[in-house]
N, C-alpha and C positions, 0 to 999 in steps of 0.2 A: 080154296084148297087149305085144309088144316095145315098149320106149321108146327112141326114140334122141333124142339131144341136140336141143333144140327151135331153138336159135338159128339155127344153118347152114342147117338144112333149111325153115325158115320163110322165110328170106331168099331163099334158092334158087327155091322153089317158086312162092312167091307171083308171082312175075314169069315162070312158064313156063319157069325152066331145069330141066332135067329130069334131067342128070347128078347123080350123087351127089358131093358134096364129099369131099375127103380127110379133114375134120376128122369129119363125119358118117359115113364108111364105118368108121373106125376106132373110133369110139365104138359103133356098130353091134356089132362083133366083142367090145367090151370088156363089153358089157351083154347078157348072155345069159339072165338071170332075168325072169320076167315081174313086171310092176307093176300095182297096182291099176287098175281101170277109170277112176278118178277122174284119173289121171295121162295127160293127153290132148294135150300138145304134139305129138305124132308126127300123131296123126289129125286135129288142126287143120290144121297144114301140107300134108297130103296130100290135104285137101278143098279147100284154097283154089284152087289151079291157077292159071289166068290170071284176069284183072278178071271179074267177075261177068257171066255171059251176059245178065243182066237189061239189062244197059249195056255192050254190047260196045265203044263208043267211049272208055270210061275209058282215060286214059293212065297207063303204069306210072311210078312214084315215082323220078325219076332218082336222089335220094339213096340209095334202097334198092339200085338198080343198082350204084351206085357201092361201098356197103358189101359187097355181093356180091363184088366184084372185089377188095376190100382183104382179106377174108376168105380167098379163095382163095389170094392170094399172100403172106400173113403166115406167119411163123414160129409153130408150135404150141408153146406151153410148157404143161406139165402139172405142175409146182412151183413153189410161190410162191416156195420158197427160190433156186431156180433162176433165176426170172424177177427177184429182187430184186438178183442180181448185176450185173445190166445193164439196170437199170429203165427206160431211156429207149429202149431197143430194143424192147421188149414191147408188142405190138399186139394177139395172141390169146393169151387164158391160160382153159385148160380145167383146173379144178379139181374137175369132177364126182366124186361117190362117194369122197370122201376123207375122210369121217368127222369133218369140221371143224365144231367148237363155236363158233367166233370167229374173225374175222380180223385180224390185227395192224394197227396204225396205220400201218405201212410200205407197206401196199398203195397209199396215197396216192401213192407215189413213182412208180406207174406212169402218168406223165403222158400217155403214148401209146397208152395200152390203148383198142381201140374196140370188141373182142369179149370177154365173161367170161361163163363158164359156172360156176355153184355148184351145179348140179343135185345133189340127193340126198346133202345134208349135214345137219347139225342146226344150222342158225343161226337165231338169233331176233333178232338185232340186227345193226347194223353200226358201225364205227368212225366217228367225225366226219370223219375224213381220206380217207372214200369220196369226199367231194364233190370232191375234189381232180381226179378222173377226168374232167375236163372234155371229152374227147374220146370217152368212152364213148358208143356207138351202139345197142349191143345187149348185154342181160343177162338171164340166165337164174337166178332165184331158186326154181326149182320143186323140188318134195318137200322143202321145209325146215320149220322150226317156227316160222315168224311167224306173229304173231297179229295183228299191225298192219303197215302198210306204213311203212318207218324213214323219217323226215323227210328224212334226207340223200339218199334216192333223188329225191325231189322237186327238189332242187338241181341235178340233171344235165338241163340244158335241150335237150342235144343227143341225147336217148335217140329211137330209133327203134322198136325191138324190146323189150318188157318182159314177161316171164314170172314170174308167181306162183302157177303151176298146183301144186296139190295143198299148200296150206297150211292155215293156221287162221284166214284173214283175215275179220274180221265187216263191216268198213268200208271204203269208200274215201275217203278223205279230200280236201277241196276241192283241196289243194294239188296232188294229182296232176295236176289238168286244167290246171295250167300247163305241163306238159310236151307243147306244142301240136305238136311234130314227131314224135309217136308216129304209127306206121303199124300195127304189131300189139301188142295188148295181151289178156293172158291170164289170167284170174282162175279157171280151171276147177278144180273140186274144192276149193271154199273154204265159207265160211259166210255169204256175202253173202245180204243179204235185201232189198236194194233198190239201184238204181242212182242216183246223185245227176243231177239235172237239168243240172248242170254239166259233164257228159259232152259236151255238145255243143260245148266249147270246144275239144274235140279233134278240130279241122277237117280234120286230115290221117289221122285214123284210118280203115284200111281192112279190118283184121280185128279183131273183138271176139268172144273165146270166154268164155262164161259157164257152161258146162255144169256140171252137178253143184253147184249151190248152192242157195238157197232163196227164190229170187226168183219173184214171182207177177204182176209187171206192169213195165212200162218207163215212163220219163218221156215225156209226150206230146209233148215238143218235140224228140224224137230224129228227126223226119222231115225235119229242116233238115241232118241229117250226110250231104251229097250224095257224099262220098267214101268213105262205108261201103259195102265189096263184100259182105261177109258178116258175119253174126252167129250164133253157135251157142248155142242156149237148150236144149239137151237135157237132161233129167233136173232140171227145175225144176217148181215147184207153178203153172205157168202153164194157166190155164183155156183151153178151145177159144176162148170168146170173145175173150180178150184177145190170144189168138194171132192170130186174125183182124184184130183192130185193129193189132196191130204190124205185120201183113203190109201192111195197107192204108196204114200209117203209113210204112213203110220199103220204096216201092214198086220202088226201084233197087238193093235189097239184098238178097242171098240169105239168107233166114231159113231156119235149120237147127232144126228140132225133131221129135223122136220121141215119138209119145204112147206 
């Protein structure tokens, strides 16, 4: 499956904007090779479409629409060295497929950055200075080497879109659930065995991708997540009985699961 960078496409298609953005178009051209089935950001976004047909009266998230507009108008930087020459001007930084093993502390100087792609590198940690990116709204850590979610990520309270697709994460820390502005959260292709009940604190969450993990059940309190439009559970060891329970619990959510 061809994989296009997740951030821009998710924001655009989630709210029924069908045009391909400049960033997504350029990255499609750059990414000719196929990636493993566990890398699912593109599939996630293209399946979302407009708010779930189960509840057509759901209103679009105005902050996501604002972010989409900001992404379309922002200059696209593709070099960290280039970005650090004028750090206060950088709003959109695309560092996908650059064989990065670490990020320098200087990345914290990009105080106006709202969109960051680090997809398909070799990162396993982040510098403490990453917490300085207070304006960051959308970040893609997909296809790296994270075994856990860096604590510094949980300090970015303004995040709306967060991808950890195709890493080796085994646990979601409770601190992540303080990111209450999250609208899109993607953990497809990891090693999760359970979802903490505190996930209900993400009251603005609309899309949750858990494909290709080792999850066999969901917390019983997730029925309170009234804004959740879609959850993807494909390729998890969920029994038919548990799936029926989940569908009954999430009555206004599009539950995606293929036996």
